[in-house]
VMD Tcl script that draws the C-alpha trace (Angstrom):
set ca {
  {6.35 3.51 14.89}
  {7.88 5.65 12.13}
  {5.17 5.15 9.50}
  {2.82 8.08 8.88}
  {-0.78 7.88 10.06}
  {-2.09 8.34 6.51}
  {0.11 5.53 5.18}
  {-0.95 3.30 8.06}
  {-4.67 3.92 7.41}
  {-4.33 3.39 3.65}
  {-2.60 0.05 4.16}
  {-5.06 -0.93 6.87}
  {-8.05 -0.68 4.53}
  {-6.43 -2.04 1.37}
  {-5.24 -5.66 1.65}
  {-3.43 -5.25 -1.68}
  {-0.94 -2.84 -0.09}
  {2.13 -4.17 1.71}
  {2.55 -3.80 5.43}
  {3.99 -0.32 6.02}
  {7.71 -0.14 6.68}
  {8.64 0.94 10.15}
  {6.07 -1.05 12.13}
  {7.77 -2.90 14.96}
  {6.77 -4.51 18.22}
  {8.16 -3.74 21.66}
  {11.32 -5.65 20.86}
  {11.96 -3.84 17.60}
  {10.86 -6.75 15.40}
  {8.64 -6.31 12.30}
  {4.94 -6.73 13.04}
  {3.88 -8.11 9.66}
  {1.76 -10.96 11.02}
  {0.10 -8.84 13.71}
  {-0.70 -6.07 11.25}
  {-2.25 -8.54 8.80}
  {-4.46 -9.97 11.55}
  {-5.48 -6.49 12.64}
  {-6.11 -5.41 9.05}
  {-8.27 -8.45 8.40}
  {-10.34 -7.81 11.53}
  {-10.93 -4.16 10.57}
  {-11.90 -4.97 6.99}
  {-14.21 -7.80 8.06}
  {-15.90 -5.57 10.66}
  {-16.49 -2.75 8.17}
  {-17.71 -5.21 5.54}
  {-20.21 -6.60 8.05}
  {-21.31 -3.04 8.90}
  {-21.91 -2.27 5.21}
  {-23.92 -5.47 4.69}
  {-25.96 -4.81 7.83}
  {-26.60 -1.20 6.85}
  {-27.80 -2.13 3.35}
  {-29.70 -5.42 3.77}
  {-31.73 -5.11 0.56}
  {-28.63 -4.43 -1.54}
  {-26.96 -7.39 0.16}
  {-29.89 -9.64 -0.63}
  {-30.09 -8.50 -4.26}
  {-26.38 -8.90 -4.96}
  {-25.53 -11.72 -2.56}
  {-23.16 -11.62 0.39}
  {-20.13 -12.77 -1.62}
  {-20.52 -9.89 -4.05}
  {-21.03 -7.41 -1.21}
  {-17.78 -8.62 0.36}
  {-15.94 -7.85 -2.86}
  {-17.65 -4.47 -3.30}
  {-16.90 -3.53 0.28}
  {-13.16 -3.92 -0.29}
  {-13.36 -1.63 -3.33}
  {-15.51 0.86 -1.44}
  {-13.25 1.00 1.61}
  {-10.21 2.02 -0.42}
  {-11.70 5.42 -1.29}
  {-14.34 5.74 1.43}
  {-12.84 4.99 4.85}
  {-14.95 5.80 7.91}
  {-14.80 9.50 8.76}
  {-16.65 9.21 12.07}
  {-16.46 6.87 15.07}
  {-20.26 6.55 14.79}
  {-20.89 3.53 12.58}
  {-24.43 4.75 11.78}
  {-22.73 7.24 9.45}
  {-20.63 4.66 7.64}
  {-21.74 4.05 4.07}
  {-23.06 7.54 3.31}
  {-21.30 7.46 -0.08}
  {-22.26 3.87 -0.88}
  {-25.30 4.80 -3.05}
  {-23.12 7.02 -5.29}
  {-20.47 4.30 -5.36}
  {-23.03 1.79 -6.65}
  {-24.43 4.25 -9.20}
  {-21.00 5.03 -10.62}
  {-19.52 1.53 -10.73}
  {-19.30 0.42 -14.40}
  {-19.67 -3.26 -13.45}
  {-23.15 -2.52 -12.05}
  {-24.38 -0.25 -14.82}
  {-26.93 -2.91 -15.88}
  {-28.51 -2.66 -12.41}
  {-29.30 1.03 -12.52}
  {-31.75 0.88 -9.62}
  {-29.14 -0.15 -7.03}
  {-28.05 3.39 -6.17}
  {-31.59 4.59 -5.47}
  {-32.45 1.49 -3.45}
  {-29.33 2.12 -1.37}
  {-30.43 5.75 -0.93}
  {-33.75 4.50 0.39}
  {-32.01 2.22 2.89}
  {-29.74 5.07 3.98}
  {-32.74 7.37 4.39}
  {-34.48 4.77 6.55}
  {-31.40 4.55 8.74}
  {-31.23 8.33 9.12}
  {-34.93 8.46 9.93}
  {-34.45 5.86 12.66}
  {-31.77 8.00 14.32}
  {-33.45 11.38 13.76}
  {-34.59 13.54 16.66}
  {-37.93 12.79 18.27}
  {-40.87 15.11 17.69}
  {-44.51 15.38 18.72}
  {-47.08 15.18 15.95}
  {-50.16 17.40 15.91}
  {-53.55 15.96 16.73}
  {-55.30 15.11 13.43}
  {-58.45 16.63 14.90}
  {-56.74 20.01 14.61}
  {-57.28 19.94 10.86}
  {-60.96 19.17 11.27}
  {-61.42 22.35 13.30}
  {-60.09 24.54 10.49}
  {-61.94 25.73 7.41}
  {-60.50 24.46 4.10}
  {-59.49 28.01 3.19}
  {-57.59 28.54 6.44}
  {-55.92 25.13 6.17}
  {-54.69 25.84 2.65}
  {-53.22 29.12 3.92}
  {-51.03 27.38 6.51}
  {-47.36 26.56 6.44}
  {-46.27 23.30 8.05}
  {-43.34 21.92 9.97}
  {-42.44 18.33 9.18}
  {-40.80 15.90 11.59}
  {-37.00 15.50 11.50}
  {-37.58 11.79 10.78}
  {-39.57 12.54 7.62}
  {-37.96 12.46 4.20}
  {-38.84 12.08 0.51}
  {-36.91 10.29 -2.21}
  {-37.64 10.61 -5.91}
  {-36.59 7.86 -8.30}
  {-36.98 6.70 -11.87}
  {-37.04 3.14 -10.52}
  {-39.62 1.15 -8.49}
  {-37.57 1.49 -5.32}
  {-40.49 0.97 -2.96}
  {-41.53 -2.18 -4.80}
  {-37.96 -3.50 -4.78}
  {-37.63 -2.74 -1.07}
  {-40.92 -4.50 -0.26}
  {-40.11 -7.53 -2.41}
  {-36.87 -8.05 -0.50}
  {-38.15 -7.33 3.01}
  {-41.75 -8.52 3.20}
  {-42.95 -12.08 2.86}
  {-45.25 -12.65 -0.12}
  {-44.79 -9.10 -1.37}
  {-45.60 -8.68 -5.08}
  {-42.86 -8.41 -7.68}
  {-41.93 -4.81 -8.47}
  {-43.70 -3.21 -11.40}
  {-41.26 -1.33 -13.66}
  {-42.47 2.23 -12.96}
  {-40.88 5.29 -11.37}
  {-41.67 5.65 -7.67}
  {-41.36 8.47 -5.17}
  {-41.22 7.47 -1.52}
  {-42.17 9.21 1.72}
  {-40.43 8.03 4.88}
  {-42.01 8.70 8.25}
  {-41.45 7.31 11.74}
  {-44.83 6.85 13.42}
  {-43.32 4.73 16.19}
  {-39.84 3.42 16.86}
  {-39.17 2.26 13.32}
  {-39.33 4.27 10.08}
  {-41.81 3.26 7.38}
  {-41.58 3.97 3.62}
  {-44.72 4.75 1.61}
  {-45.04 4.85 -2.17}
  {-46.36 8.29 -3.11}
  {-49.03 9.05 -5.72}
  {-48.10 11.28 -8.68}
  {-47.55 14.90 -7.69}
  {-47.13 14.21 -3.98}
  {-43.34 14.54 -4.01}
  {-43.65 17.96 -5.67}
  {-46.17 19.03 -3.03}
  {-43.99 17.82 -0.17}
  {-40.85 19.44 -1.57}
  {-42.70 22.76 -1.72}
  {-43.81 22.36 1.90}
  {-40.20 21.81 2.96}
  {-39.28 25.00 1.12}
  {-41.78 26.97 3.20}
  {-44.74 27.19 0.82}
  {-48.25 27.11 2.23}
  {-50.33 23.98 1.74}
  {-52.34 25.77 -0.93}
  {-49.34 27.17 -2.82}
  {-47.67 23.76 -2.74}
  {-50.90 22.25 -4.02}
  {-50.89 24.62 -7.00}
  {-47.29 23.64 -7.82}
  {-48.21 19.95 -7.68}
  {-51.16 20.56 -9.99}
  {-48.83 22.16 -12.52}
  {-46.89 18.89 -12.67}
  {-49.84 16.53 -12.29}
  {-53.27 18.04 -13.11}
  {-55.04 15.15 -11.37}
  {-53.08 15.47 -8.13}
  {-55.20 14.56 -5.08}
  {-54.11 16.32 -1.88}
  {-56.00 13.99 0.46}
  {-53.71 10.97 0.04}
  {-50.33 12.54 0.93}
  {-51.93 14.64 3.68}
  {-53.34 11.45 5.21}
  {-49.88 9.85 5.02}
  {-48.35 12.76 6.92}
  {-50.98 12.45 9.64}
  {-50.89 8.66 9.95}
  {-47.09 8.70 9.87}
  {-46.98 11.37 12.61}
  {-44.83 13.51 10.32}
  {-46.78 16.75 10.67}
  {-45.71 18.57 13.82}
  {-47.07 22.10 13.37}
  {-49.46 24.23 11.33}
  {-48.85 27.98 11.13}
  {-51.18 30.42 9.34}
  {-49.30 32.51 6.79}
  {-50.41 35.72 8.42}
}
mol new
graphics top color blue
foreach p $ca { graphics top sphere $p radius 0.5 }
foreach p [lrange $ca 0 end-1] q [lrange $ca 1 end] { graphics top cylinder $p $q radius 0.2 }
display resetview
């Protein structure tokens, strides 16, 4: 084979390109038919992987449209790892930047939610603290603690109702999404990750915790954004989602 590896890969993922010159079989004959079969199998497999990895996007757009989008996506975003769980990491940005989908502005954030759920599923295991630990601490001491959150935990902020859209397309009899901005917390209390819609201010509080602020300092930052922020709801979500794995007093 005299064709370069880069040329071979480009032609493999783009059916519009001709079969690379220089490909021959063991008898020195052109391998046009074999290459086309191989190319079709690769493209179909990666298209299936994209549809499987983003089931809500596939349901919203339809499988036929996903097949067409996958071919466009593959041209500039070939797999860069043998681990297929990593394939599609640029798909949310691809959807957000595609002019043909500009009227569906929520697609990119919904895809980011699906990607975050996948990453949570494959994140390292961790052991959550016993919720009773909090009950043994005074409120003042609790607010003075820094926390460690589970590797499977994550927060997404969006101007779209991404949690409502996700529910509507994954849960039977789920209500239609209400057109409001939604922030989402992802935790993995068992084997499967779970997304929760966050109340106003909670994403600010959680982001501050990830940056190393104490519970109390993060609370003050959340209050600056949302004066009616209630700490109890997101704290309960962390505990029920087994996302809180350590408490460390500041001093």
